[in-house]
VEXNUBA-791989 format. One line per field, with one value per residue (C-alpha): residue in three letters; x, y, z. Coordinates in nm, 2 decimals. Example, Ala and Ser with C-alpha at 12.3 -4.5 7.8 and 13.67 -1.06 7.14 Angstrom:
% VEXNUBA-791989
code: [ALA,SER]
c1: [1.23,1.37]
c2: [-0.45,-0.11]
c3: [0.78,0.71]
END
This chain:
% VEXNUBA-791989
code: [UNK,UNK,UNK,UNK,UNK,UNK,UNK,UNK,UNK,UNK,UNK,UNK,UNK,UNK,UNK,UNK,UNK,UNK,UNK,UNK,UNK,UNK,UNK,UNK,UNK,UNK,UNK,UNK,UNK,UNK,UNK,UNK,UNK,UNK,UNK,UNK,UNK,UNK,UNK,UNK,UNK,UNK,UNK,UNK,UNK,UNK,UNK,UNK,UNK,UNK,UNK,UNK,UNK,UNK,UNK,UNK,UNK,UNK,UNK,UNK,UNK,UNK,UNK,UNK,UNK,UNK,UNK,UNK,UNK,UNK,UNK,UNK,UNK,UNK,UNK,UNK,UNK,UNK,UNK,UNK,UNK,UNK,UNK,UNK,UNK,UNK,UNK,UNK,UNK,UNK,UNK,UNK,UNK,UNK,UNK,UNK,UNK,UNK,UNK,UNK,UNK,UNK,UNK,UNK,UNK,UNK,UNK,UNK,UNK,UNK,UNK,UNK,UNK,UNK,UNK,UNK,UNK,UNK,UNK,UNK,UNK,UNK,UNK,UNK,UNK,UNK,UNK,UNK,UNK,UNK,UNK,UNK,UNK,UNK,UNK,UNK,UNK,UNK,UNK,UNK,UNK,UNK,UNK,UNK,UNK,UNK,UNK,UNK,UNK,UNK,UNK,UNK,UNK,UNK,UNK,UNK,UNK,UNK,UNK,UNK,UNK,UNK,UNK,UNK,UNK,UNK,UNK,UNK,UNK,UNK,UNK,UNK,UNK,UNK,UNK,UNK,UNK,UNK,UNK,UNK,UNK,UNK,UNK,UNK,UNK,UNK,UNK,UNK,UNK,UNK,UNK,UNK,UNK,UNK,UNK,UNK,UNK,UNK,UNK,UNK,UNK,UNK,UNK,UNK,UNK,UNK,UNK,UNK,UNK,UNK,UNK,UNK,UNK,UNK,UNK,UNK,UNK,UNK,UNK,UNK,UNK,UNK,UNK,UNK,UNK,UNK,UNK]
c1: [-5.60,-5.62,-5.27,-5.14,-5.29,-5.17,-4.83,-4.56,-4.37,-4.69,-4.84,-4.98,-4.63,-4.50,-4.77,-4.69,-4.31,-4.33,-4.46,-4.20,-3.92,-4.06,-4.06,-3.71,-3.59,-3.77,-3.61,-3.27,-3.32,-3.42,-3.12,-2.88,-3.04,-3.03,-2.66,-2.56,-2.76,-2.61,-2.26,-2.32,-2.45,-2.15,-1.90,-2.06,-2.06,-1.70,-1.59,-1.77,-1.62,-1.27,-1.32,-1.43,-1.15,-0.88,-1.02,-1.02,-0.66,-0.54,-0.70,-0.64,-0.29,-0.08,-0.10,-0.04,0.12,0.33,0.58,0.95,1.18,1.42,1.61,1.35,1.09,0.86,0.76,0.42,0.44,0.10,-0.11,-0.30,-0.29,-0.62,-0.54,-0.43,-0.51,-0.84,-0.67,-0.50,-0.83,-1.00,-0.73,-0.78,-1.16,-1.13,-0.90,-1.12,-0.80,-0.74,-0.39,-0.14,-0.18,0.12,0.20,0.13,0.39,0.51,0.41,0.66,0.58,0.79,0.69,1.04,1.37,1.70,1.80,1.48,1.30,0.93,0.85,0.71,0.53,0.71,1.05,1.23,1.35,1.55,1.42,1.66,1.89,1.75,1.47,1.46,1.41,1.06,0.87,0.74,0.71,0.53,0.62,0.34,0.24,0.00,-0.28,-0.29,-0.63,-0.87,-0.72,-0.65,-0.89,-0.74,-0.45,-0.43,-0.44,-0.08,0.11,0.07,0.34,0.58,0.60,0.91,0.83,0.81,1.07,1.38,1.70,2.07,2.31,2.36,1.98,1.94,1.68,1.61,1.26,1.24,0.94,0.90,0.64,0.78,0.85,1.18,1.37,1.35,1.13,0.93,0.67,0.46,0.39,0.03,-0.01,0.18,0.28,0.21,0.31,0.37,0.38,0.53,0.43,0.65,0.48,0.68,0.49,0.58,0.89,1.08,1.13,0.77,0.88,1.21,1.15,1.41,1.69,1.63,1.89,1.91,2.10,1.83,1.56,1.55,1.73,1.52,1.74,1.61,1.76,1.60,1.28,1.08,1.15]
c2: [-2.83,-3.04,-3.18,-2.83,-2.71,-3.01,-3.04,-2.97,-2.73,-2.56,-2.23,-2.38,-2.49,-2.15,-1.99,-2.21,-2.15,-1.77,-1.71,-1.95,-1.76,-1.44,-1.59,-1.71,-1.37,-1.20,-1.45,-1.38,-1.01,-1.04,-1.26,-1.00,-0.72,-0.91,-1.01,-0.65,-0.54,-0.82,-0.74,-0.37,-0.46,-0.70,-0.43,-0.17,-0.42,-0.52,-0.16,-0.07,-0.36,-0.28,0.09,0.01,-0.24,0.00,0.29,0.06,-0.05,0.31,0.45,0.15,0.23,0.54,0.82,0.70,1.01,1.32,1.15,1.26,0.98,1.07,0.76,0.50,0.78,0.93,1.29,1.41,1.79,1.82,1.58,1.87,2.11,2.26,2.16,1.80,1.54,1.34,1.02,1.21,1.36,1.02,0.86,1.14,1.09,0.72,0.75,1.02,1.23,1.60,1.62,1.89,2.19,2.32,2.59,2.37,2.10,1.79,1.43,1.15,0.78,0.46,0.11,-0.03,-0.01,0.15,-0.18,-0.17,-0.46,-0.42,-0.35,-0.65,-0.65,-0.97,-0.79,-0.55,-0.21,0.08,0.41,0.68,0.97,1.32,1.49,1.80,2.13,2.16,2.31,1.97,1.62,1.29,0.94,0.68,0.35,0.43,0.21,-0.01,-0.15,-0.34,-0.44,-0.81,-0.99,-1.00,-0.76,-0.48,-0.11,0.01,0.31,0.41,0.67,0.92,1.30,1.52,1.64,1.29,1.08,0.99,1.14,1.09,1.36,1.49,1.53,1.24,0.97,0.60,0.45,0.07,-0.08,-0.44,-0.70,-0.75,-0.49,-0.31,-0.07,0.30,0.43,0.11,0.14,-0.18,-0.36,-0.33,-0.71,-1.03,-1.02,-0.84,-0.52,-0.20,0.16,0.45,0.81,1.10,1.44,1.76,2.07,2.42,2.31,2.50,2.16,2.18,2.44,2.28,1.90,1.86,1.98,1.69,1.41,1.07,1.19,1.44,1.18,0.90,0.58,0.26,-0.05,-0.40,-0.57,-0.91,-1.10,-1.36,-1.71]
c3: [-4.67,-4.35,-4.41,-4.45,-4.12,-3.92,-4.07,-3.81,-4.03,-4.16,-4.05,-3.73,-3.62,-3.69,-3.49,-3.19,-3.20,-3.23,-2.87,-2.75,-2.91,-2.76,-2.42,-2.46,-2.57,-2.28,-2.03,-2.18,-2.16,-1.79,-1.72,-1.88,-1.68,-1.36,-1.42,-1.47,-1.16,-0.95,-1.07,-0.98,-0.63,-0.58,-0.68,-0.45,-0.16,-0.22,-0.25,0.07,0.26,0.14,0.22,0.57,0.63,0.50,0.71,1.02,0.95,0.89,1.21,1.45,1.56,1.54,1.29,0.93,0.79,0.88,1.12,1.15,1.26,1.55,1.66,1.78,1.82,1.57,1.62,1.51,1.48,1.29,1.50,1.66,1.37,1.26,0.90,0.99,0.73,0.75,0.87,1.16,1.26,1.24,1.47,1.72,1.71,1.75,2.05,2.20,2.27,2.23,2.08,2.16,1.93,1.74,1.99,2.30,2.26,2.07,2.07,2.00,1.99,1.98,1.89,1.86,2.05,1.94,1.77,1.55,1.73,1.81,2.17,2.35,2.68,2.78,2.76,2.99,2.85,2.98,2.86,2.96,2.89,2.83,2.65,2.43,2.62,2.75,3.05,3.13,2.98,3.04,2.92,2.91,2.77,2.48,2.35,2.66,2.55,2.79,3.12,3.16,3.41,3.75,3.67,3.92,3.81,3.82,3.71,3.34,3.31,3.47,3.46,3.46,3.81,3.98,3.80,4.00,3.85,3.88,4.00,3.65,3.60,3.37,3.43,3.35,3.34,3.33,3.14,3.26,3.35,3.70,3.97,3.94,4.17,4.08,3.80,3.72,3.44,3.44,3.12,3.02,2.96,2.98,2.61,2.29,2.12,2.32,2.22,2.42,2.41,2.50,2.53,2.55,2.68,2.59,2.39,2.12,1.95,1.82,1.57,1.47,1.47,1.19,1.43,1.68,1.67,1.82,2.13,2.22,2.28,2.54,2.43,2.44,2.52,2.55,2.87,2.83,2.77,2.97,2.85]
END
């Protein structure tokens, strides 16, 4: 009887291993549960990070949708519409701007020249010709960002009432880092991307953007770049 009780494989050994197996099963169960919960938390964190990153990218620059290409310019006829898409409304909110409503005018932006090259603050550009019919218009450097330390505050744009014109009524604005004769629009920084904004006020073009052609908007020509 004593041998049976003390034998490793006897009833006493079985009674010792049973709790051990129960503990192992419990630990394995907790491990599986924690693995599933950890994976769920990781997936939610990754999804949130990707969502925030994509939203930041989509609203950081210009409007992501709804543009109509006209030469080097892109017209945004629905930027100020009451039923604009959520990304457009988010861009407006992030900029802190009140866009032109559909009946008020039309916004056009350009981030490249007529040759398809990206606008660079280190280069000199001639922006000239004519504009679509409008009661008034402005041309400005958009998205200037923070001013560089030590850089003086200079002109940021021209209006149709102050720009110098030739005898035939056409105009030419020169975007350049250094002072230029005539209509000089200073570059916002020493180098880096530049975006121009042309706003037409009280214009019939807002209702017929599709009828605009390349010759009806100002041409953007690169004249040279700093070495």
